[in-house]
N, C-alpha and C positions, 0 to 999 in steps of 0.2 A: 699332685704333678710329684714324680720321683726326682730325688736331689741330681742333679746331671754329675756330681762327682761321683754319687754310689755309682751310675751309668758307667761312666768312664772306668772305673776299678774292677767292673765284672772281667773277668778272664785273667789275674793279675796272679792266682792261685793257680789254674788250671792251665795256663796257656792257650787255652780256645779263645777263639775270637768271639765271645760270648754278646758282645753290643751290636755285632754283623748279623747274629742270629737271630739274637731279641726284634730286629729294623724289621728283618725278611718277614720273620711271623706275625708281625704288624701288619704289614703291607701286606700280605696275604689275607688275612682277617676281613682286613679293610678294601681290600679292592672290589669287591662283589658289589657292595652296598653302596660304597662311594659312586661307583659306575651308574648304579640304578639312580640314584639321587641326581647326579649330574646329567644324564639323559633325563631325567624328567624336567629337569630345570631346562635344560637347553631346549627342548621341545615347547615346553610352557611358554620361554622367552619368544622362540619362532611364531608361537600361534599369537601371542599377543601382536607380533610386529607385523604378521599376515593378515589379521583382523583389521588393524589399523591400513593394510593396503587394501582390503576387500573395500572398505568405507570409503576410501579415497576414491577406489574405480567407481563404488555405486555414484557417489556424490556426482563424478562427472558424468554418469549414463543419467542422472536425474537430470542434470542442466540440461543435456540434449532432449528429456522428455517434456520438460518444463517449456522447453522453446518451441516447441510442436503445441503443446497447450496454450501457449501466449497469442492473444490477439494479434498481434505484431506477426508469428509465424504462418498459422494455418489463413488467417483471414486480412491478412497483409493485402493494401490494395494499391494499384500502381495508376496513373494518369498520365496521360500523353497531352499536349496543348499547344495550339498554335503558334508559331513562331513571333511571337507580339511581346512588346514592354509594356502595353497598355493594363495588361491582367495578368498577374500570375499567381500560379496555385503555390500556397505555401505549407499547407498542412492538409494529410487525408487521414479521418480517422476509419479504423478497421470496419465502422458500423456501414460507412458509405456504401450507399446501394449504386453498383454497375451500371453507368449509362453515359448518353453524350449530352454536353450542354453544351449551347451557342451564348456566347455573351457578346455585348457591345455596349459600350460605354459612353454616355451623351456628356456625363457631367461629373467631376471630380468634386469629393468634399471639402469645403474650408472651413476655416476655423475663422469666426468675427475678431478682427484686432481693431482697438481703440489706443491713441494716444493723446496724453495732454497737453496742455500747451507749454512751453518752456520754464524752466527754472535757471539759475545760476550757479547751482549746484547740487549733488546728490544729497547733502546735507542739510538743502534749506527746509524751513519749517513750511508745512502744508495744512495747518490747522488742527482743531481740538474737535471730538464729536463720533458721529457713527456714519459707517459709509455700509448700505444694505446693498447686497447682490441677489436680484431675480434672474431667474433664467427661461425662456420664451423664444417665441417667434415675433418679429416685426412685418409691418406690410412692405409691400414694394418701396412705398414711398417713405419708410423710415419713420412714419408719424404714430402707428398703433403698435403697443406693444402687448401681446396675449401670452401671458404666464402660463408654462407646463405645469398641470394639476399635479404631476407626478414628480416634479423638484423640488426641493428642498432650498429656500432662499439662506443666505447666511450674512450676518451684522458683522463687522469688525470696528474697535473702538480703538482712535487713535487720541492719545493722553502725551502726558508729557515724556512718558517713557520710549515711545515710538512717533514723534514728532518731527520725522523729517522725509525728506521723498525716500529714501531709503529705507526709512523704518516702516513706511506705506507698502513699499513693494513685500517686505518682509514678510507684514500682518498678513498682505494677501495670499503669499506663498505659504505661508504655513497654517492658513485656513483650511486650507486640503480641500476645496470645494470645486475643482476640476480648471481653475481661471491660472494662467500664469502670469507672472507680472516682470518686469524688468526694466532698468533704466538703460537708455541711449542716447550718445552723444551725439547728435545732427550736425556738430560743427560748430554750432553758436552757441547750444543751451542742453539742459539735460531734461528730456522727457521721460514720463512713465508709460510704457509700453504694455497693455493689456491684452493678454488672446486667451479666448474662451475654447472649448473643444468645439470641434468640428460639427457642423450640421445645423441647419436653419433653426431648430428647436432648443439651442443651448448657447443663443445670443444673451446677450449681458443687459441688463435693467441696472443701472446705479442708481440709486438716491441720497442724498446727504442730508442730516440730521445734525447741524452745527452745535457745537456748545457753546451757552451765554447768550441764547436767542436771539443769534444773527440770523440775518436771513437765510434761507435753504432753498439750494440748487440753483435759483436763479442769479446770484451775485456771481462776480468773478473774482472771488475772493476766498481762503479759507477751503475747507473739503468741496465746497461745490464747484470748485473748479476741476472734481473728478465727477461730476453727474453725467448722465446718460441716459436719454429714454425716449419715447415718442416725441415728447414735446420739450426736452430740454436738452441740447445739444453743447455741455462745454468740454466735452472731449471729440477727437474727429475720429470717425469712422474711415479706416483706411482700407477694410475690408469687410464685407458682410459674410455672416456665417452660410453654408451652403448645404446643400446633400448631396450626396452620391447618385446619380441617375442612370441606370443600367437595365437592359433587358434579359431575361433567361429564356430562351427557347421562343423568344416572342413575346413575354411578359413583361410589365413595366413594372419595375421596382426601385424604391427610394431607400437610402439609408445614410445616417447622420455620420458614418466613418467609412473611410476608405481600407479597412479592415473589414472584411465581409466574413462571419461564419456561421449567418443561420438563413441563407438564403437555400443551398443544397444541404441538408444535415450533413456533417461529417467532412464536408468539405471549405478549408479558410483560402481564402483569397486577398490578395491586395490588389488594390487599383490605384496606378500611378498615373495616368494619365486619357484623355478622350480618344475611343479608336476612331480611325480616319474615316472619311466617307465610304461607306460600303463593306468597311473590314468587320468581319466577324469573328471572334478568339472561341475557337472549339477547345473546349477541355473533354478529353473521353476517362473516363473513370472504370476499371475493369479489376477481376481478379489477378493479384500477381500469383499467377501459376507457376512460374518458375520460382518464385520465391519459396514458396508452399513445397513446392518438389524438393528443393535441395534443402530444406529444414528436414524432412523425412529422410532422405538420402543420408544427411549429416546425422539422423539418430541411428539408421542403421550402421553406420561407419562405429558410430562411439559403443553400438552393441558387441561388434564383435570385438573392437579394442577393449571392452572390458572383460571379454572372455580371455584373450590373451593375454592381458595383464596379470590376472589372478590364476593362470595355467599351474604358473612354478609353485603356487599355494595349494592348489589343491587335486594339483594333478601326479603325472609320474613322470621323473626326468630319466630318460634312457639312458642319456650320454654319461650319467653320474649312479646312475642304478639306484636312485632313491625317491623316496613319496616325498611330497609336500607336504608342510606341517597340520593342513587342514584336510589331506587326503582321507581321513575317515573319521573327521569330525562331522557329528550329525545336524548341528546346524548350518555350516558351509553349506551341506550337501543339500538341505532342505531348501536353504536361500537359493541356490543355482536351480534348483528343482522348480519352486517357485517362479522365479523370472521364466522359465522355459515354458511353464504351462501356461504362462501371462500369455507370451508370444504366440502361442498356436490357439490359443481359447478365442470363443466367440465373444463379441462386446459385449458385456452384461447391459440391460437396458436399452440396447439401440433397437427401436422398433419400427423405424423408417429408416428409407437409404436402399441401394444396391448392395450394398458390402457389408458383411456383419465379422471378417475375419481380414488380417492383412495379409494373409495367405490368397485371399480373393482379388488382389490387387497387384498381386505378381509378387509379392515380398516372400520368399521361400526359405525353409528352416535344411539346412544341408544335414548331412550326417553326422559331422564334428560339432553341431550345433549352431554354428554360425549362421547368418543371414545373408542372403543374396537376392539380388534385384533383377528380375526377366524384364528389360527395359521396354521389351514391347508393350507388355500384359501393362506394365506400371504407367507408362507415356500415355497408353489409349485410355485408362483408367480416370487420371488427371484432366487430360483434355476433354472428354465427353461426360464425366460425373463429379465434377469437382464440386460440388456441394456435398454430394455422399461422403467426398474423401474428405470434407471436413468434417462431418459428423462422424465419421470413423475415428477420426485419429483425436479432436478436441472435446471436451466436455458440450454437450447439447442438452437440452431441455425444451419439451414443449408440451402446451396446454390445450384441452378439448375447450377451456372456457376463455372466453376473451377478457374478462375481468378477474381471473385468477393468474397468478403470475410467479414464477420463480425469482427472487433477487437473487437469492445465493446459495449455495450450499457448503458443507461441513466435509473434514478429512473422514469423518465417521459415516457420512451419508451414503448406502449401500444404493448400489443401481439400480431402478426397475419403476415398474407402474403402481400410482399411488392415487387411490380414488379421494376424494376430498369432498367433504357434506358440509354446505354452510348452515348453520342453526343460528346463528345471529349476525346479520349483517353490521359492518362499522359505521357509524355514523360522526359529524363534526357535528360542534356546537353553535347554535345560530341566534342570535339576539333579533329581534324585532322592534324597531322603533313604534312609536306611536304617530299619529298622521302629520306629517311634515306641512305646516302653511304655506312657506312661501320658498322660494329658492335664492331670494334677496337679503342678505343678512348686512348690508350696506348700514352703516353704524352701529351695526351691535358689536357687543363683544362675548364670542362663544368660547368658551372655553371649559377642558374637564378633565379627568385622568381616567384612565381604562386599564383594568387589569385583563390579560391575554393568557389564557394558558398555565395561570398563576404569578405571572409577570405584571408587576406594575409598572406603566409608563410613568414618565413625568408631567407636569402639565401642559396639555397640547391647546395651542390655539390656532382657531378656525380662522383664516384672512377674510377679514369684512369683504364682501363683494356681492355683486348680482350675476350666481352663477347660469341664470339662463334656464336650467333644466336641473332633473332630479338626478340625470346620469352625471352630469359635470359636478353637480354635487358631491355626489356618492365618490367620483375619483378624487376629488381634494380631500375629503375625509378619509379614504384608503390612503393618500399618499402621505398625509399628515401621523396618521397614526404609524405606518410601517416605517418611518423614517424616524422613530422616535429611537435613540440609541440604544436604550435598556431592552427595548423590546426586540430590536434587531441584533444586538449582542445576545442574545437567548433565543434566537431561530422563532419568536413568537408575530405572527401576523395574521392580517385578515383580508378577507375581500369584502368589500362594500358595494353594493348594489341598490339600486331604485326598481320599487314595485308598485306602480299604479300611484299609491300615493303614502308610501313608507321605507325606511331603509332595513335593509336585512345585512347583518354584521356574520360572516361566517367564519370560524376560526381555520387555520393552514393544517390543523392537527385533528387526526382523529382519536376518538375515545373518551372514556369517562375523567381521563386527564385534561382533557380541554375544557375550556369555560371564557365566557366572556362577563364581564361586569365593570360597571361606569361608577364614579365617585368626585367629589369636588365640582361639578355641574356648577356653571355661571348660570344666572335666572335666564338670561337669552337662548343659554345651551339648551336648558330644559324648554323654553317653547320654540325654539328656532328647529331644534333637529330630533324632538319628539323620545329626549333619551330618559326623562323621568318616569313617565308612564310606560316605556318601554319594557320587556320582558322574553326571558328565554323562551324560544317556539319550538326549539327542538336542541336537547341535552346529547351531549356526545356518548358516544356508548362503543366498548370494544367489541370485535367481531370472535364469535366462537364457531367451533366446527370442530370434526370429525377427522383423521386421516387414517386411512383402512383401518376402520374400525373403531381405534384408538382415540379419546378425547383430546384434542390439542389444546394449546395454551394461546390466548389472543389480547394483543396490546394495542390498541389503535387500530390499524389494518393490518397487522401481521399477525399471522397465523404460525405457530409452532409447531411441529409435530414434537410427541413425547419424549422425553430422554429413555434411552433403551429402546426405543422403536428404530424398524429400518431406514424410517425418513428422518430419524434427527439429525441436526443440522439444516435440514431444510427451511429457507425463511419464506415463505408463502404472502404475496400482497393480495388484499383482495379487496375488489371493488364495493361501492354500495349497493348493488343490485345482483350482486352474486348469489347463486343457489348453489352450484359445485361443480365437477369437472374431473378429469383423470389426468394426473400428472405425471408425463415420461421421463425418466431423467438417466441420461449415460454420460459417465467421464470419458469416455473415448478409451481409444487402445492408451493414447499417450497419456491420459489422466488414471488409468488403471494402474500404469505404471509407476507414473509420479507418485501416487498413491500408495503403491506395495514398497517401493522404494524407501519412500519418506516413516514406514509403520517400521522398516530395518534401522534406520539411521536416526530415529528418536532416541530422545537421551533419556528414555525409560523403553526404551524397546530391545529389541531379544540382542544383537549385538552387544549393548552396553551393559546389558545383563550378563552377558558372556564373558566380557572383558572383565566385569567387575570380579567373576568368579576366577579368572585367570592370574589376575593381580594376588587375590586372596590367597590363590594355591602357590602362587609363586611365594611369598610370602613365608607360607608354611615350609617353604625349604629350607630356609633359615634354622626353624624348630627342631626338624628333622636332622639337619647337617649337624646343630649342636647336641640332639641326642648320641648321634654316632661317633661324634668325635669324645663324647665320654665314657659309650661303652669302649670304644678302642684304646681310651686312656687307661680305662679300669683293667683292660685285657694286659695292654703292657707293663702293667704296674705287677699284674700277677706274674706274668714272665719273669719280670726282674725278680721279684720276692724267689721264684722256686729257682731261679739261675745263682741267686744269692745262697739259697738254703744248699744247693750242689757244690758252690765254691766253699761253702764252711764244711762239708763233708769232706771235700778232696783237700783241704788246709788239714782238716784232721788226721787223714790218712796220711796225708805228708810228713807231720809231726811226729805220727808213731812209727812209721818207716824211720826217720832220723834217731829217734830214741833207740829202737832195736838196733840201727845199725851202729849207733854209737856202745848200745850193752855188749854187742856181739865183739864189738871191737877191744873191750876190756876183758874178756876172757882171756883165761891163761892161755889155751889151745891157737886162741886166733891172735894174742897180742904178740906172742912169739914170731908168728909170721908176719905181722905186720910192721 
């Protein structure tokens, strides 16, 4: 850096404004490269900003595409129903089949309600011991109770920590067994009110086992005051449990709840009261064509808005006579080109239906690249070929084999047809017991541990009872095993069936990872259930197969095409009797658009890489600016040194002139004149 005092002293000897001359020469030297740096920096900053704009516009376009691929868009359903308060539709799944359904309601489901004898206060002692709750059905006279084999009994303990009416209430509620307990004041006393879940088969049997050897169930003291069964009525039944009774298109159906979601697949209903005599509630389910049509129109609008939003970045502004920052950018051009190609192309993998392009349903591409809709053609296609419209826009797959299906697909899956050959079918593990001698285990103690798919249960106790048949005993075993908390938490379960004279235990899981083994058998379990001499009659195995000539990976019943193949990402579910078939997979127009935009917007995608390059380039301008500043500083230094030399010369000449002038003035022939 040149000392500022030196710069300011320039021109003193010559009288020339040397400082101004140096500044102008420096400016002339700098203006060219500085302008180039500034222009490149401004362009890069504009490109970074415009790529942000492009990403935002693409994300909005992707939202519109996803709305079309979403089942709630193209596959949405509408329901119309009679003006009735007896039965009201509450939910429609996109998978529900269109149709007309006539309902009548002859009974609504009710929950059993029991009330205790009166207590003077909520903190009165109730007694010590255990109360066991079982769930099932009573006969019409409430004299015989039949336990539901699929239910799980629950025992609660009353000790010194909760020996009050309110403590009993809390213990019941905390047991989380579907029973609600409350305390009500009837004006003269406090009573425990117990309500079960609705339905005939959810009614409660309560038995008491009092501490200290006191009488059980039959006395009117202690916990026995809360007993209720076919033979003991210490509590009062205020209301019996009842099922909902309805007809659907003439078919009689009963359900335990007034919330019904399993009569018509995908249609949920609430029953509120009986229908009047002769009243029929009609529910008509149709494809919501209006909603689907609007979803497609919204996409067309979104695409046109996208083009308009990015025009300033990629186009030419005639008013200001300037190009957008991305007008000559190869990546931006490629993105727009790919989007336009996607708009006009035949949908890959679409082998069924009347339409293969959006132009075939009246969506046209204008000269400026925007889309327009021929309302007449579009509405006609929606009305007459709606299922084909769904396949055109949304993901679709089909299989030539009923026992091979597509469960899911990945972003990398390429649409097309795939030939599948199954070389090994999947199997579940089956354990077959020895001969079962009897279905009556009265007085027996049958307990055991079971390991299912590598998960071991706790000790399981089969209730002693006369089951009457092998199927009833099998149902009790299945409920017992599947109710184990450890097994349930790990999704390990079994199906237990009775065949001629033995039980078959079948895992819920396919593959080599499935398995069944028994341990900790009581002597009665060994003899009564045939478990000791039982054995694995079928080992689990994984599926294996080939997809388009390439060996796939199998796990259980799931077959996965190899990595790097066109079919990568497809998840195929294979049945036990499958041999092979052809899978056709299409993303649909909106699915292809969604996948394409997702590729652009990926964190490792083309735009992200481009932005990283631009940011790096922008940081490089700092280095370039520093280099220019150093060069200009050196140039300025050289100029100053040169002008200093000039000033020195001029100063020397001025000194010589003064010396000569003084010398001349001293000469005799000049001195007399002066």
